[in-house]
C-alpha positions as CSV (number, residue, x, y, z in Angstrom):
1,M,19.3,7.9,15.8
2,I,17.9,10.0,12.9
3,I,18.0,7.0,10.5
4,G,16.3,4.7,13.1
5,G,13.6,7.4,13.7
6,L,12.9,7.7,10.0
7,I,12.6,4.0,9.5
8,A,10.4,3.7,12.6
9,S,8.1,6.5,11.5
10,I,7.4,5.1,8.0
11,S,7.1,1.6,9.4
12,L,4.3,2.8,11.7
13,A,2.5,4.2,8.6
14,L,3.1,0.9,6.7
15,I,1.3,-1.0,9.5
16,A,-1.8,0.9,8.4
17,I,-1.2,-0.1,4.8
18,G,-1.0,-3.7,5.9
19,V,-4.2,-3.4,7.8
20,M,-6.1,-1.7,4.9
21,T,-4.8,-4.1,2.3
22,T,-6.8,-6.9,3.9
23,L,-9.5,-4.9,5.6
24,V,-10.8,-3.0,2.5
25,P,-11.8,-5.9,0.3
26,L,-13.2,-8.0,3.2
27,Y,-15.1,-5.1,4.8
28,A,-16.4,-4.1,1.4
29,T,-17.6,-7.6,0.7
30,G,-19.5,-7.5,4.0
31,L,-21.2,-4.3,2.8
32,G,-22.3,-6.1,-0.4
33,F,-19.9,-4.5,-2.8
34,T,-19.3,-6.6,-5.9
35,P,-15.9,-7.8,-7.1
36,H,-16.1,-5.2,-9.8
37,H,-16.6,-2.4,-7.2
38,I,-13.7,-3.7,-5.1
39,G,-11.4,-3.8,-8.1
40,W,-12.4,-0.3,-9.1
41,I,-11.8,1.0,-5.6
42,A,-8.3,-0.7,-5.6
43,G,-7.5,1.0,-9.0
44,I,-8.5,4.4,-7.7
45,Y,-6.1,4.0,-4.8
46,Y,-3.2,3.8,-7.2
47,V,-4.4,6.9,-9.0
48,G,-3.6,8.6,-5.7
49,F,-0.1,7.3,-6.1
50,L,0.1,9.2,-9.4
51,I,-1.0,12.4,-7.8
52,G,1.2,12.3,-4.7
53,P,4.5,12.8,-6.6
54,W,3.2,16.0,-8.1
55,L,2.4,17.4,-4.7
56,A,5.6,16.4,-2.9
57,P,8.0,19.0,-4.3
58,P,5.9,22.1,-3.7
59,L,4.8,20.8,-0.2
60,V,8.4,20.4,0.9
61,Q,9.4,23.7,-0.6
62,R,6.7,25.5,1.3
63,L,6.4,23.6,4.6
64,G,9.7,21.7,5.0
65,S,9.8,17.9,5.0
66,G,8.6,17.4,8.6
67,R,5.4,19.3,8.2
68,A,4.9,18.0,4.7
69,F,5.0,14.5,6.3
70,A,2.4,15.5,8.8
71,V,0.1,16.8,5.9
72,A,0.6,13.5,4.1
73,A,-0.3,11.6,7.2
74,L,-3.4,13.7,7.6
75,L,-4.5,12.8,4.1
76,A,-3.8,9.1,4.6
77,L,-5.6,8.8,7.9
78,G,-8.5,11.0,6.8
79,G,-9.2,8.6,4.0
80,I,-9.3,5.7,6.5
81,I,-11.3,6.8,9.5
82,V,-14.3,7.9,7.6
83,L,-14.8,4.8,5.5
84,P,-17.4,3.1,7.9
85,L,-19.5,6.2,7.7
86,F,-20.1,6.0,4.0
87,P,-21.0,2.5,2.9
88,E,-21.2,3.3,-0.8
89,P,-18.7,2.2,-3.5
90,A,-18.3,5.7,-5.0
91,A,-17.5,7.2,-1.5
92,W,-15.0,4.5,-0.8
93,A,-13.3,5.1,-4.1
94,A,-13.0,8.8,-3.3
95,F,-11.6,8.2,0.2
96,R,-9.2,5.5,-1.1
97,F,-7.9,8.0,-3.6
98,V,-7.2,10.5,-0.8
99,S,-5.4,7.8,1.2
100,G,-3.4,6.7,-1.9
101,T,-2.2,10.3,-2.3
102,G,-1.2,10.6,1.3
103,F,0.6,7.2,1.4
104,A,2.5,8.1,-1.8
105,L,3.7,11.3,-0.2
106,L,4.8,9.4,2.9
107,Y,6.9,7.0,0.8
108,I,8.5,9.9,-1.1
109,L,9.3,11.9,2.0
110,A,10.6,8.9,4.0
111,E,12.9,7.8,1.1
112,A,14.2,11.3,0.5
113,G,15.1,11.7,4.1
114,L,16.9,8.3,4.2
115,N,18.8,9.1,1.1
116,A,19.9,12.4,2.5
117,E,21.4,10.7,5.5
118,V,23.7,8.2,3.7
119,D,26.4,8.3,1.1
120,N,26.7,6.0,-1.9
121,A,28.9,3.4,-0.2
122,G,26.1,2.5,2.3
123,R,22.9,3.4,0.3
124,G,22.1,-0.1,-0.9
125,R,22.3,-1.6,2.6
126,L,20.3,1.2,4.2
127,L,17.5,0.9,1.7
128,S,17.6,-2.8,2.1
129,L,17.1,-2.4,5.8
130,Y,14.3,0.0,5.1
131,M,12.6,-2.6,2.8
132,I,13.0,-5.3,5.4
133,A,11.4,-3.1,8.0
134,S,8.6,-2.2,5.5
135,K,7.8,-5.8,4.9
136,A,7.8,-6.5,8.6
137,A,5.3,-3.6,9.1
138,L,3.0,-4.9,6.4
139,I,3.0,-8.4,8.0
140,T,2.3,-6.8,11.4
141,G,-0.8,-5.2,9.8
142,Q,-2.0,-8.6,8.8
143,F,-1.7,-9.7,12.5
144,V,-3.7,-6.6,13.5
145,V,-6.5,-7.6,11.2
146,G,-6.4,-11.2,12.5
147,L,-6.6,-9.9,16.1
148,L,-9.4,-7.3,15.6
149,G,-11.4,-8.9,12.8
150,V,-13.0,-6.9,10.0
151,S,-16.1,-5.6,11.6
152,G,-16.8,-2.4,13.5
153,W,-14.6,0.6,14.0
154,A,-11.7,-0.9,15.8
155,P,-9.4,-1.8,12.8
156,F,-10.0,1.6,11.2
157,V,-9.2,3.4,14.4
158,V,-6.0,1.4,14.9
159,A,-4.9,2.1,11.3
160,S,-5.6,5.8,11.7
161,T,-3.8,5.9,15.1
162,V,-0.5,4.4,13.9
163,V,-0.4,6.9,11.0
164,A,-0.9,9.7,13.4
165,L,1.8,8.3,15.6
166,A,4.1,8.2,12.6
167,A,3.5,11.9,11.9
168,I,4.2,12.8,15.6
169,M,7.4,10.8,15.5
170,R,8.5,12.4,12.2
171,L,7.9,15.9,13.5
172,N,10.5,15.3,16.3
173,I,13.2,14.1,13.9
174,P,15.7,16.9,13.0
175,V,16.2,15.9,9.4
176,G,15.2,17.5,6.1
177,I,16.1,21.1,6.9
178,A,18.4,21.1,3.8
179,L,15.9,19.4,1.5
180,P,14.6,22.2,-0.7
181,A,12.6,20.8,-3.6
182,A,11.9,22.0,-7.1
183,G,8.5,23.6,-7.4
184,R,7.0,20.7,-9.5
185,L,7.6,17.2,-10.7
186,R,9.2,17.0,-14.1
187,P,8.8,13.4,-15.3
188,L,10.7,13.8,-18.6
189,R,13.6,15.5,-16.8
190,M,13.6,12.6,-14.3
191,I,13.9,10.2,-17.2
192,R,16.9,12.1,-18.5
193,A,18.4,12.3,-15.0
194,A,18.0,8.6,-14.1
195,P,16.9,6.6,-17.1
196,V,17.7,3.1,-15.8
197,A,16.2,3.7,-12.4
198,M,13.0,5.2,-13.8
199,A,12.5,2.4,-16.4
200,G,13.3,-0.1,-13.6
201,C,10.7,1.4,-11.2
202,A,8.0,1.3,-14.0
203,L,8.8,-2.4,-14.7
204,Y,8.9,-3.1,-10.9
205,G,5.4,-1.6,-10.6
206,L,4.2,-3.8,-13.5
207,G,5.7,-6.9,-11.9
208,E,5.1,-6.4,-8.1
209,A,1.5,-5.3,-8.4
210,S,0.8,-8.3,-10.7
211,L,2.5,-10.7,-8.3
212,Y,0.6,-9.5,-5.2
213,A,-2.7,-9.2,-6.9
214,L,-2.7,-12.5,-8.9
215,G,-0.2,-14.7,-7.2
216,P,-2.9,-16.4,-5.1
217,V,-5.1,-16.7,-8.2
218,Y,-2.3,-18.4,-10.1
219,A,-1.6,-20.8,-7.2
220,R,-5.3,-21.8,-7.0
221,A,-5.5,-22.2,-10.8
222,I,-2.7,-24.8,-10.9
223,G,-4.5,-26.9,-8.3
224,M,-3.3,-25.7,-4.9
225,S,-5.6,-25.9,-1.9
226,V,-6.3,-22.8,0.1
227,A,-3.7,-23.8,2.7
228,E,-1.2,-24.5,-0.1
229,V,-1.9,-21.1,-1.6
230,S,-1.0,-19.4,1.7
231,T,2.2,-21.5,1.8
232,F,3.1,-20.4,-1.7
233,M,2.6,-16.7,-1.0
234,T,4.6,-17.1,2.3
235,A,7.4,-18.6,0.2
236,V,7.4,-15.5,-2.0
237,L,7.7,-13.2,1.0
238,L,10.3,-15.4,2.7
239,G,12.4,-15.2,-0.5
240,A,12.2,-11.4,-0.4
241,A,13.2,-11.4,3.3
242,F,16.2,-13.7,2.8
243,A,17.5,-11.9,-0.4
244,Q,17.0,-8.2,0.5
245,W,20.1,-7.7,2.6
246,P,22.6,-9.7,0.5
247,L,21.5,-7.9,-2.7
248,G,21.8,-4.6,-0.9
249,W,25.2,-5.4,0.5
250,L,26.4,-6.6,-3.0
251,S,25.0,-3.4,-4.6
252,D,27.3,-1.3,-2.4
253,R,30.4,-3.2,-3.6
254,I,29.8,-3.5,-7.4
255,D,28.1,-1.4,-10.0
256,R,24.5,-1.3,-8.6
257,R,23.1,-2.1,-12.0
258,R,24.9,-5.5,-11.9
259,A,23.2,-6.3,-8.6
260,I,19.8,-5.4,-10.2
261,L,20.8,-7.5,-13.2
262,I,21.2,-10.6,-10.9
263,G,17.7,-10.1,-9.6
264,A,16.3,-9.6,-13.1
265,V,17.9,-12.7,-14.5
266,G,16.7,-14.8,-11.5
267,T,13.2,-13.6,-12.1
268,V,13.3,-14.6,-15.7
269,I,14.6,-18.1,-14.8
270,A,12.0,-18.6,-12.0
271,G,9.2,-17.3,-14.2
272,C,10.0,-19.7,-16.9
273,A,10.3,-22.6,-14.4
274,L,6.8,-21.9,-13.2
275,G,5.3,-20.9,-16.6
276,L,6.6,-23.5,-19.0
277,P,5.2,-26.6,-17.3
278,A,1.4,-27.0,-17.6
279,R,1.1,-27.7,-13.9
280,P,4.3,-27.6,-11.9
281,G,4.5,-29.8,-8.8
282,F,3.9,-28.2,-5.4
283,V,7.6,-28.3,-4.4
284,V,8.7,-26.8,-7.8
285,A,6.0,-24.1,-7.4
286,L,7.3,-23.3,-3.8
287,A,10.9,-23.1,-5.0
288,G,9.9,-20.9,-8.0
289,G,7.8,-18.6,-5.7
290,F,10.7,-18.3,-3.3
291,V,13.2,-17.4,-6.1
292,I,10.8,-14.9,-7.7
293,G,10.2,-13.3,-4.3
294,G,13.9,-13.2,-3.6
295,C,14.9,-11.8,-7.0
296,L,12.0,-9.4,-7.8
297,L,10.8,-7.9,-4.6
298,P,14.2,-6.6,-3.3
299,L,14.7,-4.6,-6.5
300,Y,12.8,-1.5,-5.5
301,G,15.2,-0.6,-2.8
302,L,18.2,-1.1,-5.2
303,L,16.4,1.0,-7.9
304,V,15.8,3.9,-5.4
305,A,19.4,3.7,-4.4
306,L,20.5,3.8,-8.0
307,G,18.4,6.8,-8.8
308,N,19.8,8.7,-5.8
309,D,23.5,7.8,-6.4
310,S,24.4,10.8,-8.5
311,V,22.0,13.5,-7.3
312,S,22.5,16.2,-4.7
313,R,20.8,16.4,-1.3
314,E,18.6,19.2,-2.7
315,E,17.3,16.9,-5.5
316,R,16.2,14.0,-3.2
317,V,12.5,14.9,-3.2
318,E,12.3,15.4,-6.9
319,I,14.0,12.2,-7.9
320,G,12.0,10.3,-5.2
321,S,8.8,11.7,-6.7
322,G,9.8,10.7,-10.2
323,L,10.6,7.1,-9.1
324,V,7.2,6.7,-7.2
325,F,5.4,8.2,-10.2
326,A,7.1,5.6,-12.5
327,Y,6.2,2.8,-10.1
328,A,2.5,3.9,-9.9
329,V,2.1,4.0,-13.6
330,G,3.4,0.4,-13.8
331,A,1.2,-0.7,-10.8
332,M,-1.9,0.6,-12.5
333,V,-1.2,-1.2,-15.7
334,G,0.3,-4.5,-14.6
335,P,-2.6,-6.4,-12.9
336,P,-5.1,-5.8,-15.7
337,V,-2.6,-7.0,-18.3
338,A,-1.6,-10.0,-16.2
339,A,-5.3,-10.9,-15.6
340,A,-6.0,-10.8,-19.3
341,L,-3.2,-13.2,-19.9
342,M,-4.4,-15.5,-17.1
343,E,-7.8,-15.7,-18.7
344,M,-6.0,-17.6,-21.5
345,S,-3.9,-19.7,-19.2
346,A,-2.9,-19.7,-15.5
347,R,0.7,-19.7,-16.8
348,G,0.1,-16.2,-18.0
349,L,1.3,-14.7,-14.7
350,P,4.8,-16.3,-14.4
351,L,5.4,-15.9,-18.1
352,W,4.4,-12.2,-17.8
353,L,6.9,-11.7,-15.0
354,A,9.6,-13.5,-17.0
355,G,8.9,-11.3,-20.1
356,L,9.0,-8.1,-18.0
357,Y,12.3,-9.0,-16.5
358,A,13.7,-10.1,-19.8
359,V,13.1,-6.5,-20.9
360,Q,14.7,-5.3,-17.6
361,T,17.7,-7.5,-18.4
362,L,18.0,-6.0,-21.9
363,V,17.8,-2.4,-20.5
364,L,20.6,-3.1,-18.0
365,L,22.8,-4.9,-20.4
366,T,22.4,-2.0,-22.9
367,A,23.2,0.6,-20.2
368,L,26.3,-1.4,-19.1
369,R,27.5,-1.9,-22.7
370,R,27.1,1.7,-23.7
371,R,28.4,2.9,-20.3
372,V,25.3,5.0,-19.7
373,P,25.9,7.1,-16.6
374,L,24.2,6.0,-13.4
375,A,22.4,9.4,-13.3
376,Q,22.7,12.9,-14.6
377,P,22.5,16.1,-12.6
378,L,19.0,17.6,-12.6
């Protein structure tokens, strides 16, 4: 009941993220914003993801996790509902920053609550279920945009409403009473506490944000039609959907780092398969996209599980904040680097992903060979 309520509450909030992912660039284009403005607004959103982890520990310490979730929801929806009132790029950047901060807090608090309700033997499967529900919510957000369109107030109102419903649901879930948090985020201490998970989340941010931002650009550049680009990105998401549960299940039965290693090696192979040929055929590209989606995208849930394996209930919020912070740093840096590589060649994106996960593979092999502990007490 508690776990189901936690997943349902964050899934409601993620529907709003799905709506805004498509709504923001399309609505902004209709307002006459340039691509430069839209890219700047997107970057500012991820700056909010850097700020949220610093706010989570003191918020939980002072308010408790339920009321902290409500505050996060207020920030998230406050940055959504006012956007049509201020049709200026600078105002949109400011409000997207507020929303990014709120959504980062929602992620941290939801994941801390879930990790507090499960032991190590089932953590990988639970977080895989959470990731599947998250992706389903993001897809639902796309359907909402398709139904309501991208004009007028309706999509903004719906996005704000589901975030408010998420907060109401979360306030009625009796979890988090025993989740005291440290007064502040300590990134260096987080790195010492869970070095493999922190490094993995930074690499995941580099890779995932690059894939989502530039995957369609890569597909178009190698000659796909608009319909084929959509099919390619669908293959990426289907790969993630099919692989998420098996990898989570496996990670509960072997050293979790070995399950992550499987995903990293698979990403290297698929990235090379897409990046080495000058123009891979459509079927090869679909297969490569499916494998990259299935190997790369499930890793976040496994990395969060890894980071939480050896910390106490009282440390959930702090370690969760550190992992989201590491992800946000990667997500801010990854797309600009991948875009610069793609200016030289369309193959820059898959080769970038292959290179990133070659590094991840080396990190994991080094940790396993040296028997680095899964995590150290904070």
